[in-house]
MDTraj code that builds the backbone (N, CA, C; nanometers):
import mdtraj as md
import numpy as np

residues = "MET ALA THR LEU GLU ALA ASP THR ASP ALA VAL HIS PHE LEU ASN GLU ALA PHE THR HIS CYS LYS ALA ILE GLY PHE ASP ALA ASP ALA LEU GLN VAL ILE LYS ALA THR THR SER GLN GLU ASN TYR LEU LYS ILE ILE MET MET GLN LEU PHE".split()
xyz = np.array([
    [15.9143, 19.4149, 15.3711],
    [15.8707, 19.4252, 15.2799],
    [15.7532, 19.3953, 15.1884],
    [15.7189, 19.2494, 15.2911],
    [15.5713, 19.2155, 15.2801],
    [15.5103, 19.3446, 15.2825],
    [15.4761, 19.3398, 15.4066],
    [15.3737, 19.4944, 15.4289],
    [15.3367, 19.5588, 15.3295],
    [15.4498, 19.6295, 15.2656],
    [15.4249, 19.7477, 15.1465],
    [15.3477, 19.6383, 15.0117],
    [15.4055, 19.5596, 15.0062],
    [15.3228, 19.4277, 14.9025],
    [15.1845, 19.4708, 14.9520],
    [15.1025, 19.4565, 15.0685],
    [14.9658, 19.4396, 15.0747],
    [14.9041, 19.5551, 15.1128],
    [14.9728, 19.6261, 15.1251],
    [14.9350, 19.7660, 15.1092],
    [14.8693, 19.8295, 14.9811],
    [14.7403, 19.8510, 14.9872],
    [14.6874, 19.8592, 14.7879],
    [14.7366, 20.0313, 14.7692],
    [14.6899, 20.1188, 14.8836],
    [14.7560, 20.2785, 14.8392],
    [14.9189, 20.2487, 14.8129],
    [15.0363, 20.1600, 14.8835],
    [15.1428, 20.2037, 14.7918],
    [15.1628, 20.1134, 14.6850],
    [15.0952, 20.0276, 14.6435],
    [15.1183, 19.9376, 14.5319],
    [15.0482, 20.0746, 14.4484],
    [14.9464, 20.1269, 14.4595],
    [14.9119, 20.2467, 14.3373],
    [14.9812, 20.3280, 14.3361],
    [15.0610, 20.3391, 14.4779],
    [15.1939, 20.5003, 14.4130],
    [15.2601, 20.4647, 14.3653],
    [15.3123, 20.3241, 14.3432],
    [15.3872, 20.3025, 14.3224],
    [15.4026, 20.2726, 14.1350],
    [15.2683, 20.2036, 14.1258],
    [15.2364, 20.2278, 13.9666],
    [15.1786, 20.3712, 13.9078],
    [15.1256, 20.4514, 13.9492],
    [15.1424, 20.5672, 13.9294],
    [15.2233, 20.6757, 13.8920],
    [15.3466, 20.6216, 13.9959],
    [15.4593, 20.6978, 13.9940],
    [15.5580, 20.6194, 13.8553],
    [15.5481, 20.5123, 13.8588],
    [15.5966, 20.4589, 13.7008],
    [15.5258, 20.5092, 13.5845],
    [15.4096, 20.5000, 13.5759],
    [15.3464, 20.4962, 13.4993],
    [15.3434, 20.6658, 13.4396],
    [15.3816, 20.7657, 13.5033],
    [15.4081, 20.9164, 13.5076],
    [15.5523, 20.9255, 13.4817],
    [15.6690, 20.8246, 13.4592],
    [15.8123, 20.8451, 13.4224],
    [15.8277, 20.9310, 13.5847],
    [15.8237, 20.8536, 13.6713],
    [15.8928, 20.9525, 13.7891],
    [15.9697, 20.8208, 13.8626],
    [16.0923, 20.9056, 13.8891],
    [16.2449, 20.7986, 13.9398],
    [16.1669, 20.7406, 14.0449],
    [16.2004, 20.6116, 14.0848],
    [16.1371, 20.5269, 14.1789],
    [16.2794, 20.4754, 14.2343],
    [16.3570, 20.5141, 14.3450],
    [16.4777, 20.4834, 14.3565],
    [16.3960, 20.3186, 14.5050],
    [16.5528, 20.2639, 14.5137],
    [16.5330, 20.1617, 14.5384],
    [16.6176, 20.0963, 14.5734],
    [16.6377, 19.9956, 14.6860],
    [16.7801, 19.8952, 14.6927],
    [16.7320, 19.7443, 14.6655],
    [16.8479, 19.6951, 14.6539],
    [16.8284, 19.5486, 14.6754],
    [16.7068, 19.4682, 14.7525],
    [16.6911, 19.5203, 14.8784],
    [16.5989, 19.4828, 14.9360],
    [16.4421, 19.5063, 14.8962],
    [16.4148, 19.5900, 14.8149],
    [16.2900, 19.6542, 14.8063],
    [16.2543, 19.6117, 14.6698],
    [16.3133, 19.5280, 14.5631],
    [16.3230, 19.4763, 14.4381],
    [16.1883, 19.3889, 14.4832],
    [16.2134, 19.3402, 14.5542],
    [16.0453, 19.2125, 14.5643],
    [15.8923, 19.3134, 14.5520],
    [15.9213, 19.4386, 14.6397],
    [15.8157, 19.5220, 14.6240],
    [15.8000, 19.5363, 14.4743],
    [15.8870, 19.6036, 14.4299],
    [15.8767, 19.6841, 14.2869],
    [15.8158, 19.5910, 14.1862],
    [15.8943, 19.4187, 14.1802],
    [15.7923, 19.3099, 14.1120],
    [15.6933, 19.3101, 14.1544],
    [15.6690, 19.2979, 14.2483],
    [15.4718, 19.2843, 14.2695],
    [15.4360, 19.3866, 14.2677],
    [15.4718, 19.4949, 14.2125],
    [15.3563, 19.5489, 14.1823],
    [15.3520, 19.6509, 14.0720],
    [15.4315, 19.5755, 13.9970],
    [15.4094, 19.6045, 13.8712],
    [15.4339, 19.5362, 13.7402],
    [15.3841, 19.5233, 13.6330],
    [15.3424, 19.4251, 13.5202],
    [15.5023, 19.3621, 13.4845],
    [15.4902, 19.2528, 13.4307],
    [15.6341, 19.1998, 13.4313],
    [15.7051, 19.2789, 13.3071],
    [15.6377, 19.3105, 13.1927],
    [15.6943, 19.4511, 13.1418],
    [15.7738, 19.5410, 13.1735],
    [15.6760, 19.6363, 13.2402],
    [15.7317, 19.7510, 13.3184],
    [15.8658, 19.6553, 13.4447],
    [15.8466, 19.5903, 13.4951],
    [15.9356, 19.5258, 13.5898],
    [16.1261, 19.4990, 13.5115],
    [16.0759, 19.4323, 13.3907],
    [16.2194, 19.4334, 13.2882],
    [16.2320, 19.5268, 13.2238],
    [16.1821, 19.6561, 13.2215],
    [16.2322, 19.8000, 13.1827],
    [16.3177, 19.8517, 13.2758],
    [16.3028, 19.8343, 13.4686],
    [16.3193, 19.8823, 13.5425],
    [16.4377, 19.7647, 13.5448],
    [16.5079, 19.6868, 13.4953],
    [16.6026, 19.5472, 13.5375],
    [16.7362, 19.6397, 13.4536],
    [16.6525, 19.6974, 13.3322],
    [16.7400, 19.7462, 13.1999],
    [16.7447, 19.8629, 13.2325],
    [16.7134, 19.9822, 13.2921],
    [16.7203, 20.0796, 13.3833],
    [16.8752, 20.0647, 13.5004],
    [16.8754, 19.9284, 13.5597],
    [16.9760, 19.9315, 13.6582],
    [17.0591, 19.9265, 13.5693],
    [17.0773, 19.8617, 13.4750],
    [17.2146, 19.8123, 13.3692],
    [17.2731, 19.9841, 13.3642],
    [17.1900, 20.0444, 13.3220],
    [17.2500, 20.1711, 13.2902],
    [17.3307, 20.3170, 13.3814],
])
top = md.Topology()
chain = top.add_chain()
for i, resn in enumerate(residues, 1):
    res = top.add_residue(resn, chain, resSeq=i)
    for name in ("N", "CA", "C"):
        top.add_atom(name, md.element.get_by_symbol(name[0]), res)
traj = md.Trajectory(xyz[None], top)
């Protein structure tokens, strides 16, 4: 997963997907990538979505 965090294209893709309200599926192992590629505010929204 650390490789994805360093890949600027992957980070951009995830940020664009979130910005455009696209579904982003991930498991617990990928959570560190999601956290590293999004703002704190968006990260909290993602966590809230997981609860429901």
